[in-house]
N, C-alpha and C positions, 0 to 999 in steps of 0.2 A: 541388334537392339530393337525391341518392339516400339510401336508408336507411343504407347503409354509411357514406357521407360524414357523415350526421347523427350516427351512432354515434361515428365518429372525432372529430368536433367536440366531442361531449359528453365524450369520454375525454381531451380536452386536446390532441389532435393538430391540426396546422394544416391547414386546408382551402385550396383555391385562393383563395377570397375573403379568407381570413386572410393569405395570402402577398401579395396585391395591396395590402391595407391596410398590411402591414409595409413593403413597398417604398415606398409613398406617404409613410409616416411618416419612413422613412430619408431620402428625398429632401428632405422639408421640413426635417429636422434638418441635412442637409448644406448646404442653402441658407442656413439661419440661421447655421451655423458659418462658411460662406464670407463672408457679409455681415459677420459679426463680425470676421473677420480683415481684410477690406477696410477696415472702419471703423477698426480699430486701426492699420492701415498708413497710412490717410489722416491719422489723428490724429498719428502719428509724423512723417509728411512735413510736415504743416502746422506742427507744433511746431518742426521743424528749420528750416523757412523763416522762421518767426517769430523764432527766436533769431538766425539769420544776418542778418535784416533789422535786428534790435536792435543787433547787433554793428556792422553797417555804419553805422547812424545814430550810435552812440556814437563810433566811430572818426572819423567825419566831423566831429563837434563838436570832438573832441580835436585833430585835424590842422589844422582852421581856426584854432584858438587857437594851436597850436604854430608854424605857418608865418607868422602875422601879424608876428612879430618880425624875420623875415629881412631885408626891405628897410630895417628901422629900425636894425639892429645897428650899422652904421658911424656913423650919427648919434648913437645912444645912447652909444657909446664916446667919441666926440668931446665929447659933453655932459659925461660924467664926467671927461674929461681937463681940462675947464675948470671944472667945478663938482663937487668932491668934498670934502664936509665931513669924511669919515672919515679922509682922509689916506692911504688904502691905495694909490690910484693914484699919487700923488706919491712914496710910499715905494718902490714897485716900480720906478718910473722912475729914482729915484736909484740903486737897486741895480744897474741894467743900464746906467747912463749911460756907464761906462767902455767897455763892449762896443759901445755905440752909436757912440761917438766913434771906436773902432778900425775899425769897418766902414764908418763914414760914413753910417749910416742916418738919414734925415730924422726929425725928432721927430714929425711928423704921422703917420708910419707906425707909431708905437708902438701905436696903437689896433688896427692889423692884428695885431700880435704878441699883444696881450691877447685879441683876438677868437679867435685860434687856440687859445690856452690854454683859453678858456671853451668853445669848441666841442669840443675834445678831452676836457675834464673831463666835459662833458655825456654824450658818447658812452661814455667809460670807465665812468661810473656806471651807464649803461644796460647795458653789457656785464656788470658785476658784479651788478646787480639782477635782470635778466631770468631767469637760471637759478635764482636763489634764490627769487624770487617764484613761478616755475613749480613748483619743488619743494614749496614751502609749500602751493600750491593743490592739489597731488596729495593732500595730507593734510587740509587744512581745507576744500577746495572752491574753485571758481572765483570765486563771487560775493563772498565776504568780502575776498579779495585785490584784486578789481577795485574794491571800495569804498575800500579803503585807498589804492590807487594813485590813484584819482580824487580823493580828498581831498587827497593830497599835491600833485598837479598844480594843483588849484584854489588851494591855499595858496601855491604858488610864484608864481602870477600876482598874488595879493593882495599878496605881499611886493614884487613888481615895482612895483605901483602905489604902494607906500609907500617905495620905495627912493630916498630923497633923497640917497643917497651910494653910492659904488661897492661898498663892503663888503656892503651890503644886497642890491644887485643880484647880486653873486657868490653870496650865500647863496640867493637866489631860484633861480638857475640850478642850484645844487647840489641843492636839494630837488626841483626839476623833473626833473633827470637821474636821481636815485635812485628816483623814482616812476614812471619810464617802463617798468616791467615790464608795463604794461597791453597793449602791442602783442603781446608773446608770449602773454599770457593770451587775447587775442582769437583768436589762431591755435588755441590749445588748445580754446577753446569751440567753434569751427567743427569741429575734429576730433572733439569729443565728440558732436555732434549730426548729423554727416553720415557717409555711407558712402564707400567708396573712389571710387564712381562719381560721387557728388554733391559730393565735396569740392572738385573743381576749380571748381565754380560759386561756392562760398563764398569760395575764395581769389581768384577773379576779382573778386568784389565788394570784397574788401579792396584789390585793386589800383586799382579805380575810386575808392574812398574816398581813397587816396593821391593819385591824379591830380587829383581835384576839390579836395582840400585844398591841394595845392601850386599849383593855378591860382588859386583864390579867396582863400586866406589872405593871400598877399603883396599882392594887390590891395586887400583890406580894410585891411591895415596901411598901404599907400601912401596910400589915401584919407584916413586919419587924419592922416598926415604932411602932406598937402597943405592940409588945413583947419586945422591947428594952427600956432600961432606958436612955432617952435623956440627963440626967444630967451627964452621963458618958462622958469622953472626947473622947472616941473612939467608940461611939454608931453606927457610920456610917460604920464601918469596915464590919459588917456582910452583909448588902445589897450590898456593893461594891464587896465583895468576891463572892456573889451569881451572880452578873452581870459578874464578871470575869470568873466564871465557865461556864455560858451560852455562853460567847464569846469564850472560849476554845472549847466548844462543836461545835460551829459554825466553828471554825478553823479546827477541826478534820473532819467535814463533807466536807469542801472545799478541804482539803488535800487528803482524801481517797475516797470520793464519786463523787466529781465533775470532769468531764472529760473536756479536752480542746475542745471548740466548734468552734473555729476559725482556720481552717487549714492554714498551712503556705502559700499555694498557693493563699489564699484569703486575706492575710494580706498586708498592705501597704508596698511598697518596701523600702521607705526611712523614717526614723524617723522624719526628718525635715518636711515632708509634713503632717504627723500625728499631730505634735505639732502646725504647722501653722494653720491647720484646727481647732484645739482645741482653739487656741487663739481668733478665731472669736467669740466664746461663752463667752469670757471675756471682749470684747469690748462693753461697754454699749450702745453706739450709734448704733452699728451694730445689736445688738439683738433687740432693739426697732424697727429698720427699716427692720428686717428680710433680711439683706443684703446678707446672704449666699444662699438665695433662688433665683435661676436664671431661665430664660426661662419660666416664667409664666406671665400671663397677669397682667397689672397694677391694674385691678379690684381685682384680687386675692391677690396681695400684699397689697392693701389698706384694704381688709377684714382682712388679717393676722395682720396688724398693729393695727386695731381697736380692735380686740379680745385680742391681746397681751397687749395693754394699759389698757383695761378694767380689764383683769386678774391681771395685776401688781397692779393697784390701789386698787382693791378688796382685794388682798392678803396682801398688805402693811397695810391697815387699819385692816383687819381681824386678821393678825398675831400679831399686836401690842396689840389688845384688848384680843385676845385669850391667849397670853402669861401671861398677868397680872391676869387672872382669879384665878390662884392658890394663888396668893398673896392677892387678894380680899377676898377669902374665909378664908384665914389664919388670916389676920389683922382685917377685918370688922366683920366676923361672928365667928371667933375663931374656925374654923374647924380644927380638927385633921387630920393627914394623912389618917386615915381610912374614915373620913367623905368625904375627897376629893376623895378618891378611889371610894366611892359609887357614887359620881357625875360622875366620869369618866366612871364607869360601866354603869350608866344609858344612858349617851350620846353615849357610844360605842355600846351598844346593839341596840339602835334606829338606829344608822348609819348602823350597820351591817345588820339589818333586811331590811332597805330601799334599801341599795345597792344590797343585794342579791335577794330581792323579787321584787323590782320595777325598780330601775335605770337601771339595765342590760337588762331589757325587754322593755325599752322605744323605740317606733318606731322613725325613723329618723326625721319625721316632728314634733315630740314633744320635741326634744332636746332643741331648742332655747326657747320656752315658759317655759319649766321647769327651764332652766338656769335663765331666767328673774325672774321667781317666787322665786327661791332660793335666788337671790341677794336682792330682796325686803324683803324677810322674815327675813334676818339677821338684818335688821334695827330695828324692834320692839324687836328682841331677845336681842340686846345689850342695848337698852333703858330700857327694863324691868330689866336687870341685874344691870344697873346703878341706877335705882330707888329703887331697892329691899332693904327693911328694915327687911324682914323676909324670911324664907326658901321657902315659897310658890311662891313669885315672882321670887326668884332666880332660883328655879327649873323650873318654867314656861319659863323664859328666856333661860335657858340652853336646855330645850326641843326643843324650836324653833330653837336654835343654832344647835342642832344635826340634825334636819330635813333639814335645809338649807345646812349644811356642806355635808350631804349625796349626795345632788344633784349638788352643785355648781361646784366644781373642775372637776368632771367626765363629766358633760355636757359641760363645757367650753373646756375641752380637746377633747371631741368628735367633737365639732364645728370646732376647729382649725385643726383637723386631716383630714377634708374634702378638705383642700387646698394643693396645691403643686402637682407635678407629683408623680407617684408611687415610683420612686427612690429617692424622696425628703422627704417622710413622716418622716423618722428618723430624718432628719435635722430640719424639722418643729417642731417636738415634742421636740427635743433637745433644740432648742431656747426657746420654750415655758417653759420647765422645768427650764432653766436658768433665765428667767424672774421671775418665782415663787421663785427660790432660792434667787435672788437679793431682792425681796420684803420681804422675811422672814429675810434677813440680816439687813434690815433697820427698819422694823416694830416694833420688840420687844423693841429696845432701845428708839425709839420715843414714843411708848406707855407707857413705864415705866417712862420716863422723865415726861410725862404729868401726870401720876398717882402720881408721887412724888411731882410735883409742884402744881397741881390743885386738886388732890384727885380723887377718883374713879368715883363719880357721874358725874362730869363735863366731865371727860375723856370718859366715856362710852356713855353718851348722845350725845356729840359732834361727837364721832366716828361713832355712829349709824346714825346720820343725814348725815354725809359726805358719808356714804355708799350708800345713795340714788343716787349719781352721777353715779357710774358704772352700777347700775341697770337700770337707765333711759337711759344711753348711749347705753347699749346693746339692750334695747327695741326699740330704734330709729334706730339702725344700720341696714342697708340693706345688709344682708348676704345671 
């Protein structure tokens, strides 16, 4: 080092050596910072994956317990028709006996009518509970409301196990329906922990949970039905306790594995604002008009209203006919619970294969054509089921039903998710789900009344023909 450089160094000026040392220190700090950011990002991603996995397992336990009762419902209602110590079943039957005689409905079909009322009650309570539970979770957090819903669901299965009369069974279904806000909460949790890019993966896992639940749950219920003596007054206790056990496992996962995903600083400040927002999802006129969606063009609002109306009409007719299928198989074909479980297994496998292998890979431009195709396909599906006099036509109709179902709701949901601003996607999908819940609240009771009054053939053929309208309306819609 020269004398001048030494003097400059002593006077506090940077030498060349000093600059090299500074650059080296800067690079080290930059590497540390980069690694810190990467570690933080990895931690967030891992936490997101952990929560999505927890939600998946929780949903799976919940859906297995929920679907176990499907193949048992006709047998359960027949059981309460013959063994009801509360007198509720016979009292209701007396009240409608005049109408039954007027339309000439067989007495054994009364269980179909009551099944429709129970199905609609369950869906209506879910329609009411979901937005309220979602609004409360925006204020109190997701986990406390998940625990409350899980406790209510478990209690409903315990009441089912104790329901030695029809009144207790109705109460059990009532508590179960009003506690079903956990499904919308699961969607909210996935939204909390995922980005726009990774959200599709979380939602796909939810779809997988539904597919697996609707495949395995009915089979579990049917296995119980095959091994139990239905002449016994308490034959339903074993499947009810199994559902209760699954619900308690779900509750344990929520309590010990689920972390709170909505930090306090991101929650709404006043509970009144959360509830008022939730109330918009209970206003029928508001949800049909998508009134909560602001600052978008009139063209987009019109498109949302068209898709919403098509979805409601489709699901109203679809759910009414879908709900009566188990009663059709029970009364017309004499299917046992295991026979029904085999049918659910076939349709579930077809739907799972198509959703996992085809639907999730659809390019954006194919969404509307596939939705139109699926809505048209449900028409011959139900007509075949209505005309079926043997298993071949019944299975053919249900096979077409499974293909249509695999595409319809997913494609319509994808279509509606294209509209609204980025910060409104959750509201758009929330309104869309409310329309679906409302349709499922009305459809089963209307379908079962028609089945009871006019029989399965006329009900299914008429319903199938009416399903032409939403298909044609979607085909003509300029979206």
